[in-house]
C-alpha positions as CSV (number, residue, x, y, z in Angstrom):
1,X,6.2,-42.7,21.1
2,X,3.2,-44.6,21.1
3,X,0.7,-41.5,20.7
4,X,3.1,-40.3,17.8
5,X,2.8,-43.4,15.7
6,X,-0.6,-44.9,16.3
7,X,-3.9,-43.3,16.0
8,X,-7.3,-44.7,17.0
9,X,-8.8,-46.7,14.3
10,X,-11.5,-45.4,12.1
11,X,-14.6,-47.6,11.9
12,X,-14.4,-50.0,9.1
13,X,-16.9,-52.4,7.2
14,X,-16.3,-55.9,7.4
15,X,-18.0,-59.1,7.4
16,X,-17.2,-61.3,10.4
17,X,-20.3,-64.2,9.3
18,X,-18.3,-66.8,7.8
19,X,-15.9,-69.0,9.4
20,X,-13.0,-67.9,7.4
21,X,-13.5,-64.5,8.9
22,X,-13.9,-65.8,12.1
23,X,-10.8,-67.5,11.9
24,X,-9.0,-64.4,10.8
25,X,-10.4,-62.1,13.3
26,X,-9.1,-64.7,15.9
27,X,-5.4,-65.1,14.4
28,X,-5.5,-61.3,13.6
29,X,-6.2,-60.3,17.4
30,X,-3.7,-63.0,19.0
31,X,-0.7,-63.0,16.8
32,X,-0.9,-60.6,13.9
33,X,-1.7,-57.4,15.9
34,X,0.9,-57.6,18.3
35,X,3.3,-58.6,15.7
36,X,2.5,-55.7,13.6
37,X,2.5,-53.3,16.6
38,X,6.0,-54.3,17.2
39,X,6.9,-54.2,13.5
40,X,5.5,-50.5,13.3
41,X,7.7,-49.5,16.5
42,X,10.8,-51.0,15.2
43,X,10.4,-49.3,11.7
44,X,9.4,-46.4,12.8
45,X,12.6,-46.0,14.9
46,X,14.7,-46.8,12.0
47,X,12.6,-44.3,9.8
48,X,13.2,-41.6,12.4
49,X,17.1,-42.3,12.4
50,X,17.2,-41.8,8.4
51,X,15.0,-38.6,8.8
52,X,17.6,-37.3,11.1
53,X,20.7,-38.5,9.4
54,X,19.2,-36.7,6.4
55,X,18.1,-33.5,7.7
56,X,21.9,-33.8,9.3
57,X,23.7,-33.8,6.1
58,X,21.1,-31.4,4.4
59,X,22.2,-28.9,7.3
60,X,25.8,-29.6,6.5
61,X,25.3,-29.2,2.9
62,X,23.8,-25.7,3.5
63,X,26.7,-24.4,5.8
64,X,29.6,-25.7,3.5
65,X,27.3,-24.4,0.4
66,X,26.5,-21.0,1.8
67,X,29.7,-19.9,3.4
68,X,31.9,-22.0,0.9
69,X,33.3,-24.1,3.5
70,X,33.7,-27.2,1.2
71,X,36.6,-29.0,2.1
72,X,38.7,-28.4,-1.5
73,X,38.3,-24.9,-1.6
74,X,40.1,-24.4,1.4
75,X,43.3,-25.4,-1.0
76,X,44.8,-22.3,-3.7
77,X,44.6,-25.0,-6.5
78,X,46.0,-22.3,-8.9
79,X,48.7,-21.1,-6.9
80,X,49.8,-24.7,-6.1
81,X,49.6,-25.8,-9.9
82,X,51.9,-23.1,-10.7
83,X,54.4,-23.9,-8.2
84,X,54.4,-27.2,-9.6
85,X,55.3,-26.2,-13.0
86,X,57.7,-23.5,-11.7
87,X,59.7,-26.1,-9.8
88,X,59.4,-29.1,-12.5
89,X,59.1,-31.4,-9.6
90,X,56.2,-33.6,-11.0
91,X,55.6,-36.7,-9.3
92,X,55.5,-40.3,-10.9
93,X,52.0,-40.7,-11.6
94,X,50.5,-44.5,-12.4
95,X,47.0,-44.6,-14.0
96,X,45.5,-48.2,-13.9
97,X,42.5,-49.2,-15.8
98,X,41.2,-52.5,-14.8
99,X,38.9,-54.5,-17.4
100,X,37.3,-57.7,-18.3
101,X,35.6,-58.2,-21.4
102,X,35.0,-54.6,-22.1
103,X,34.5,-55.0,-26.0
104,X,32.5,-51.4,-26.3
105,X,34.5,-49.0,-23.7
106,X,38.2,-50.0,-24.1
107,X,39.2,-47.7,-26.8
108,X,37.3,-44.7,-25.3
109,X,39.1,-45.5,-21.6
110,X,42.6,-46.1,-23.0
111,X,42.2,-43.3,-25.0
112,X,41.0,-40.9,-22.3
113,X,43.9,-42.0,-20.1
114,X,46.9,-41.7,-22.3
115,X,45.3,-38.3,-23.3
116,X,46.1,-36.8,-19.8
117,X,48.0,-34.0,-19.7
118,X,51.3,-34.6,-17.7
119,X,54.9,-35.0,-18.5
120,X,55.0,-38.0,-20.7
121,X,58.3,-39.3,-18.4
122,X,56.2,-38.8,-15.6
123,X,53.2,-41.0,-16.5
124,X,52.4,-44.5,-16.7
125,X,48.9,-46.1,-17.8
126,X,48.6,-49.7,-16.9
127,X,46.0,-51.5,-18.4
128,X,45.3,-55.0,-16.3
129,X,42.9,-56.5,-18.9
130,X,41.5,-60.0,-17.0
131,X,39.7,-60.3,-19.9
132,X,38.6,-64.5,-20.9
133,X,38.1,-63.4,-24.9
134,X,41.3,-63.9,-26.7
135,X,40.2,-62.0,-29.7
136,X,39.3,-59.1,-27.2
137,X,42.4,-59.6,-25.6
138,X,44.4,-59.3,-28.8
139,X,42.3,-55.9,-29.6
140,X,43.1,-54.4,-26.1
141,X,46.8,-54.9,-26.8
142,X,47.1,-53.7,-30.3
143,X,45.1,-50.7,-29.0
144,X,47.7,-50.2,-26.3
145,X,50.6,-50.5,-29.0
146,X,49.0,-48.1,-30.9
147,X,49.5,-45.5,-28.2
148,X,52.6,-46.6,-27.4
149,X,54.0,-46.0,-31.1
150,X,52.2,-42.2,-30.0
151,X,54.8,-41.8,-27.3
152,X,52.8,-42.9,-24.1
153,X,54.3,-45.5,-21.5
154,X,51.6,-48.0,-21.7
155,X,52.1,-51.3,-20.0
156,X,49.4,-54.0,-20.8
157,X,49.1,-56.7,-18.1
158,X,47.4,-59.8,-18.0
159,X,47.1,-62.5,-15.7
160,X,46.3,-66.3,-16.2
161,X,43.6,-66.4,-13.5
162,X,41.0,-63.8,-12.3
163,X,41.9,-64.3,-8.3
164,X,40.5,-61.6,-6.1
165,X,38.7,-59.8,-9.1
166,X,39.3,-56.0,-9.4
167,X,40.8,-56.2,-6.2
168,X,43.4,-58.9,-7.1
169,X,44.3,-57.4,-10.6
170,X,45.0,-53.6,-9.0
171,X,46.8,-55.4,-6.2
172,X,49.3,-57.3,-8.8
173,X,49.4,-54.0,-11.0
174,X,50.9,-52.1,-8.0
175,X,53.4,-55.2,-7.4
176,X,55.4,-54.5,-10.7
177,X,58.8,-53.5,-11.1
178,X,58.4,-50.3,-12.9
179,X,56.0,-48.8,-10.3
180,X,58.3,-48.6,-7.3
181,X,59.1,-45.0,-8.6
182,X,55.6,-43.7,-8.4
183,X,54.1,-42.0,-5.9
184,X,50.7,-41.7,-6.5
185,X,47.8,-44.2,-8.4
186,X,44.6,-43.2,-10.4
187,X,42.1,-45.2,-11.0
188,X,39.6,-45.6,-13.5
189,X,37.1,-48.6,-14.6
190,X,36.7,-49.1,-18.1
191,X,33.9,-47.0,-19.1
192,X,35.5,-43.9,-17.5
193,X,36.6,-41.3,-19.6
194,X,38.5,-38.3,-17.7
195,X,39.2,-34.8,-19.2
196,X,42.7,-34.3,-20.0
197,X,43.2,-31.7,-17.1
198,X,42.3,-34.5,-14.7
199,X,45.7,-34.8,-13.2
200,X,46.3,-31.1,-12.7
201,X,43.0,-30.8,-10.5
202,X,43.9,-33.6,-8.4
203,X,47.6,-34.5,-7.7
204,X,48.3,-31.0,-6.5
205,X,45.8,-31.7,-3.1
206,X,48.3,-34.5,-2.6
207,X,51.4,-32.8,-2.7
208,X,50.1,-29.8,-0.8
209,X,48.7,-32.0,2.1
210,X,51.0,-35.2,3.1
211,X,48.0,-36.4,5.5
212,X,45.8,-36.7,2.5
213,X,45.4,-40.2,1.2
214,X,42.8,-39.7,-1.3
215,X,41.4,-37.4,-3.6
216,X,37.9,-38.5,-5.3
217,X,36.0,-36.7,-8.0
218,X,32.3,-36.9,-8.7
219,X,30.6,-38.8,-11.8
220,X,29.0,-37.7,-14.8
221,X,27.1,-39.9,-17.0
222,X,27.3,-39.6,-20.5
223,X,24.1,-41.9,-21.2
224,X,21.7,-40.2,-18.3
225,X,19.0,-39.8,-21.0
226,X,18.9,-43.1,-22.4
227,X,15.9,-44.3,-20.4
228,X,13.9,-43.7,-17.5
229,X,15.7,-46.3,-15.5
230,X,18.9,-44.5,-16.0
231,X,17.2,-40.9,-15.1
232,X,16.0,-42.7,-12.0
233,X,20.1,-43.5,-11.6
234,X,21.0,-40.1,-11.9
235,X,18.5,-38.8,-8.9
236,X,20.2,-41.4,-6.6
237,X,24.0,-41.0,-7.4
238,X,23.6,-37.1,-7.5
239,X,22.4,-37.3,-4.2
240,X,25.2,-39.5,-3.0
241,X,27.9,-37.4,-4.4
242,X,26.6,-34.0,-4.0
243,X,25.4,-34.7,-0.2
244,X,27.0,-38.1,1.3
245,X,30.6,-37.8,-0.3
246,X,30.4,-34.0,0.4
247,X,29.4,-34.1,4.0
248,X,31.8,-37.2,5.0
249,X,34.4,-34.9,3.3
250,X,33.7,-31.6,4.7
251,X,33.1,-33.0,8.5
252,X,35.5,-35.6,9.3
253,X,37.2,-35.9,5.9
254,X,36.1,-39.5,5.4
255,X,34.1,-41.1,2.6
256,X,33.7,-44.2,0.6
257,X,35.9,-44.6,-2.3
258,X,33.8,-45.5,-5.3
259,X,36.2,-47.5,-6.7
260,X,37.3,-45.3,-9.7
261,X,37.8,-41.6,-10.7
262,X,39.9,-41.3,-7.2
263,X,43.8,-40.8,-6.7
264,X,45.5,-42.7,-4.1
265,X,48.9,-41.7,-2.4
266,X,50.2,-45.3,-2.9
267,X,52.1,-45.3,0.7
268,X,48.7,-44.8,2.0
269,X,47.2,-48.0,0.2
270,X,50.2,-50.2,1.6
271,X,49.8,-48.7,5.0
272,X,46.5,-49.8,5.2
273,X,47.5,-53.4,4.3
274,X,47.0,-52.9,0.1
275,X,43.5,-54.4,-1.6
276,X,41.6,-57.0,-0.3
277,X,39.2,-59.2,-2.0
278,X,37.6,-60.4,1.2
279,X,34.0,-58.2,0.4
280,X,32.6,-57.3,-3.0
281,X,33.4,-53.6,-2.2
282,X,37.3,-53.9,-2.1
283,X,37.3,-49.7,-2.8
284,X,35.2,-49.1,0.4
285,X,36.9,-51.7,2.6
286,X,40.3,-50.0,1.1
287,X,39.0,-46.6,2.0
288,X,38.0,-47.7,5.7
289,X,41.1,-49.4,6.5
290,X,43.3,-46.5,5.4
291,X,41.0,-44.2,7.4
292,X,41.3,-45.9,10.6
293,X,45.4,-45.4,9.9
294,X,44.8,-41.5,10.1
295,X,44.5,-41.0,6.5
296,X,42.4,-37.7,5.5
297,X,40.4,-37.9,2.2
298,X,39.1,-34.6,0.4
299,X,36.2,-35.2,-2.2
300,X,36.6,-32.8,-5.6
301,X,32.8,-31.9,-6.5
302,X,33.5,-29.5,-8.9
303,X,35.4,-32.1,-11.1
304,X,33.2,-34.7,-12.9
305,X,34.4,-37.5,-15.0
306,X,32.3,-39.0,-17.8
307,X,31.1,-42.6,-17.4
308,X,28.0,-45.0,-18.3
309,X,25.3,-46.1,-16.1
310,X,24.0,-49.7,-16.5
311,X,20.7,-49.1,-19.1
312,X,19.9,-53.0,-18.8
313,X,17.7,-54.2,-16.0
314,X,19.4,-57.3,-15.4
315,X,22.9,-55.3,-15.3
316,X,21.7,-53.1,-12.6
317,X,20.4,-55.6,-10.5
318,X,23.7,-57.2,-10.5
319,X,25.3,-53.8,-9.6
320,X,22.8,-52.9,-6.4
321,X,23.3,-56.7,-5.2
322,X,27.0,-56.4,-5.0
323,X,26.8,-52.3,-3.7
324,X,24.0,-53.8,-0.8
325,X,25.8,-56.6,0.0
326,X,29.3,-55.9,0.0
327,X,29.1,-52.9,2.8
328,X,26.7,-54.9,5.0
329,X,29.7,-57.8,4.8
330,X,32.5,-55.5,5.2
331,X,30.6,-54.0,8.7
332,X,30.7,-57.5,10.0
333,X,34.2,-57.9,9.6
334,X,35.4,-54.6,10.2
335,X,32.9,-53.3,13.8
336,X,35.2,-54.7,16.0
337,X,38.5,-53.3,14.6
338,X,36.7,-49.9,14.3
339,X,35.8,-49.6,17.6
340,X,39.0,-50.9,19.3
341,X,41.2,-48.2,16.8
342,X,42.9,-45.5,19.0
343,X,44.3,-44.0,16.3
344,X,41.4,-42.2,15.3
345,X,38.8,-39.8,17.2
346,X,36.1,-41.7,19.1
347,X,33.7,-39.3,16.7
348,X,35.0,-40.5,13.6
349,X,34.5,-44.2,14.9
350,X,30.8,-43.2,15.9
351,X,30.2,-41.2,12.6
352,X,31.8,-44.9,10.6
353,X,29.6,-47.2,12.7
354,X,26.4,-45.2,12.9
355,X,26.1,-42.8,10.2
356,X,28.1,-44.7,7.4
357,X,27.4,-48.4,7.7
358,X,24.3,-48.7,10.0
359,X,22.0,-45.9,8.7
360,X,23.0,-45.6,5.1
361,X,24.1,-49.0,4.5
362,X,21.8,-51.2,6.5
363,X,18.6,-49.2,7.7
364,X,18.0,-47.3,4.4
365,X,17.3,-50.6,2.5
366,X,15.9,-52.2,5.5
367,X,13.4,-49.2,6.0
368,X,12.2,-48.6,2.5
369,X,11.5,-51.9,1.9
370,X,10.1,-53.7,5.7
371,X,8.2,-50.3,6.1
372,X,6.8,-48.7,3.0
373,X,6.3,-52.2,1.1
374,X,5.5,-54.8,3.9
375,X,4.5,-53.1,7.4
376,X,2.1,-50.0,5.5
377,X,0.0,-51.7,3.2
378,X,-0.3,-54.8,5.6
379,X,-1.9,-52.3,8.3
380,X,-4.8,-51.6,5.6
381,X,-6.1,-55.2,6.8
382,X,-6.1,-54.6,9.8
383,X,-8.4,-52.2,11.4
384,X,-6.8,-52.3,15.1
385,X,-4.0,-50.5,13.3
386,X,-3.9,-47.3,11.5
387,X,-0.8,-44.9,11.2
388,X,-0.4,-41.2,12.0
389,X,0.4,-39.1,9.6
390,X,4.0,-37.9,10.5
391,X,5.0,-41.4,10.3
392,X,3.2,-42.9,7.1
393,X,3.5,-39.2,5.0
394,X,5.1,-36.7,6.5
395,X,8.7,-37.8,7.3
396,X,8.8,-40.2,3.9
397,X,8.0,-37.2,1.9
398,X,10.4,-34.9,3.8
399,X,13.5,-37.7,3.0
400,X,12.3,-38.2,-0.8
401,X,12.2,-34.0,-1.3
402,X,15.8,-34.0,0.3
403,X,16.9,-36.8,-2.3
404,X,15.4,-35.0,-5.4
405,X,16.5,-31.7,-4.5
406,X,19.8,-32.4,-5.8
407,X,18.9,-33.6,-9.1
408,X,16.4,-30.5,-10.1
409,X,16.0,-31.4,-13.9
410,X,14.4,-34.7,-12.8
411,X,12.1,-33.3,-10.0
412,X,9.4,-34.1,-12.4
413,X,10.2,-37.9,-12.3
414,X,10.0,-37.9,-8.3
415,X,6.8,-40.2,-8.3
416,X,8.7,-42.3,-10.6
417,X,11.7,-42.6,-8.3
418,X,9.8,-43.3,-5.4
419,X,8.4,-46.1,-7.0
420,X,11.5,-47.5,-8.3
421,X,13.2,-47.4,-5.1
422,X,10.6,-49.0,-3.4
423,X,10.9,-51.9,-5.8
424,X,14.6,-52.2,-5.6
425,X,14.7,-52.0,-1.8
426,X,13.5,-55.4,-2.2
427,X,16.8,-56.8,-3.6
428,X,18.8,-54.2,-1.6
429,X,17.2,-55.5,1.6
430,X,17.8,-58.9,0.8
431,X,21.3,-58.4,-0.4
432,X,22.0,-56.5,2.9
433,X,20.8,-59.3,4.8
434,X,23.0,-61.7,3.0
435,X,26.2,-59.6,3.7
436,X,25.2,-59.5,7.4
437,X,24.5,-63.3,7.6
438,X,27.9,-64.4,4.9
439,X,24.9,-66.3,3.2
440,X,24.8,-67.8,-0.5
441,X,26.1,-65.0,-2.8
442,X,27.8,-62.9,-0.5
443,X,30.9,-62.7,-2.7
444,X,29.2,-63.0,-5.9
445,X,30.8,-60.8,-8.6
446,X,29.3,-59.6,-11.8
447,X,30.7,-57.2,-13.7
448,X,28.4,-54.3,-14.9
449,X,28.1,-54.8,-18.6
450,X,28.7,-51.3,-20.8
451,X,27.3,-50.6,-23.9
452,X,30.0,-47.5,-25.3
453,X,28.8,-43.9,-25.4
454,X,25.4,-42.2,-26.3
455,X,26.3,-41.6,-29.7
456,X,24.8,-45.4,-30.4
457,X,21.9,-44.7,-29.2
458,X,19.8,-44.3,-32.5
459,X,21.3,-47.3,-33.4
460,X,20.6,-49.2,-30.2
461,X,16.8,-48.0,-30.7
462,X,16.8,-50.0,-34.0
463,X,18.6,-52.8,-32.4
464,X,15.9,-52.9,-29.3
465,X,12.7,-53.8,-31.7
466,X,14.5,-57.0,-32.9
467,X,15.9,-58.0,-29.9
468,X,14.1,-61.0,-27.5
469,X,15.6,-62.2,-24.1
470,X,14.2,-65.2,-22.8
471,X,11.4,-65.3,-20.6
472,X,13.1,-66.9,-17.7
473,X,15.6,-64.0,-17.7
474,X,13.3,-61.4,-17.5
475,X,10.7,-62.5,-14.7
476,X,11.4,-61.8,-11.0
477,X,9.4,-63.8,-9.1
478,X,9.9,-61.6,-5.7
479,X,8.8,-58.4,-7.5
480,X,5.4,-60.3,-8.7
481,X,4.6,-61.9,-5.6
482,X,5.1,-58.5,-4.1
483,X,3.0,-56.8,-6.7
484,X,0.0,-59.4,-5.7
485,X,0.4,-58.4,-2.3
486,X,0.4,-54.7,-3.1
487,X,-2.8,-55.2,-5.7
488,X,-4.6,-57.2,-2.8
489,X,-4.0,-54.6,-0.3
490,X,-5.1,-51.9,-3.0
491,X,-8.5,-53.8,-3.7
492,X,-9.3,-54.5,0.2
493,X,-8.6,-50.7,0.9
494,X,-10.7,-49.5,-1.9
495,X,-13.8,-51.7,-1.2
496,X,-13.7,-51.5,2.8
497,X,-12.0,-48.4,3.9
498,X,-12.9,-44.8,3.7
499,X,-9.6,-42.9,2.8
500,X,-7.7,-42.9,-0.6
501,X,-4.5,-45.0,0.2
502,X,-5.4,-47.6,-2.4
503,X,-4.0,-45.0,-4.9
504,X,-0.8,-45.5,-3.8
505,X,-1.0,-49.3,-3.4
506,X,-2.1,-49.4,-6.8
507,X,0.8,-47.5,-8.5
508,X,3.5,-49.5,-6.3
509,X,1.6,-52.9,-7.1
510,X,1.9,-51.5,-11.2
511,X,5.8,-50.8,-10.5
512,X,6.4,-54.1,-8.9
513,X,4.6,-55.9,-11.9
514,X,6.4,-54.1,-14.4
515,X,9.7,-54.6,-12.8
516,X,8.9,-57.7,-12.0
517,X,8.2,-59.0,-15.4
518,X,11.5,-57.4,-16.8
519,X,9.7,-54.2,-18.8
520,X,12.1,-51.6,-17.8
521,X,15.6,-50.1,-18.9
522,X,16.7,-51.2,-22.4
523,X,17.4,-54.4,-23.9
524,X,20.2,-56.0,-25.9
525,X,20.3,-59.2,-28.1
526,X,21.5,-62.3,-25.8
């Protein structure tokens, strides 16, 4: 293992005549070198774990695609739809739309839900409005009344408080008396716009297999071309849906519910104990608990639902904090429950703990930041440490290529994606640690702001030129510190070393500075 990670250092030009150099060499030999050796071994092990997991998922995806073994293709959807229409045995379906001050998108989401193709007497559209803006509440209510007049069964529900945030709203919505007759519940966040045949392409799966608790559709982004940041987000999320969700569905019929664009069997929700607000990933929490009760999930990869990516850096940072902190905190709360659960197989429990939580939700963030942004750059300053190419280059490159191949139209942006993800790994690693330790901000919930459809982009461009944000809101101190550290390592490498590693360090330093000063994504008026 040691030979794989380290190689004999090449001779470097150093000046040890000064007192500072002597002190540095003493500290380096007795403290820094041993710690760095240990850090490299630990990070290399984590890197190999992530590498093996990515290669395994790539093999599974090749298998299910080449042999057409995707879980949802095992069902004869057209025959199920024909049988449903012939027997006229339509189940009662509830559509829930949780929203909070969604000024830009409430009409889009309500209109899309009300336009779903399903017998009107077997469909209830429930708008769960937690808005604090009274004027906006009235507008949302008027929009609901408009669809009621058109014959759609719309229920407009509000609360006096926001206890439990989204989970609390969904839980209270299911407790309404008129929901008792509903067999399935569909959830759409406020910016999601399903096609009218969505129910016809999801409900039959649940009717055919009584063991199915959830049918999940993939996301399709209406503003992916809005800016470079949204293009890079698309690359990461395409991998999540095309690979991670597909692998989970195909191997052990489990994956993390994405919180929207999914259809639940209400019995499965009740069997799992209902919605809980103990973490910021209430959707994943419900999915894990339902899976431990024996319910199975299916991911329908060819069914996309239009939605919006966060286009401002501020909104994206809040979202990524929630998505990184919540899973690690849920892992802390549910590890014992998963291990002791005898209702599911040992393989499924191992998949949940090792692959789903440890590798994808924790190690993936840690190794990206600590190894590629701290340990490897630091090794430039320490001549006793020199990594081998397999650990420093080949394994990261393979992981990157496996991710980027899912979005071929953006393959030319792969360098930008690497730099962007490395910078974001700082926030994600920090959030994962906060979740594990249940430290400050562990339950911070900030709704991701939306700006409407891409039809408004031309108008937004004019707005950007006039908009100004406060300097304090744009600056991100940790990113700027990391940028300074990377720049120092780059200069040192350029002056004293005989390789070209400074090229990467300069690019990464530039990315940290750009994002540290907030010059990424779009801007909106305060």
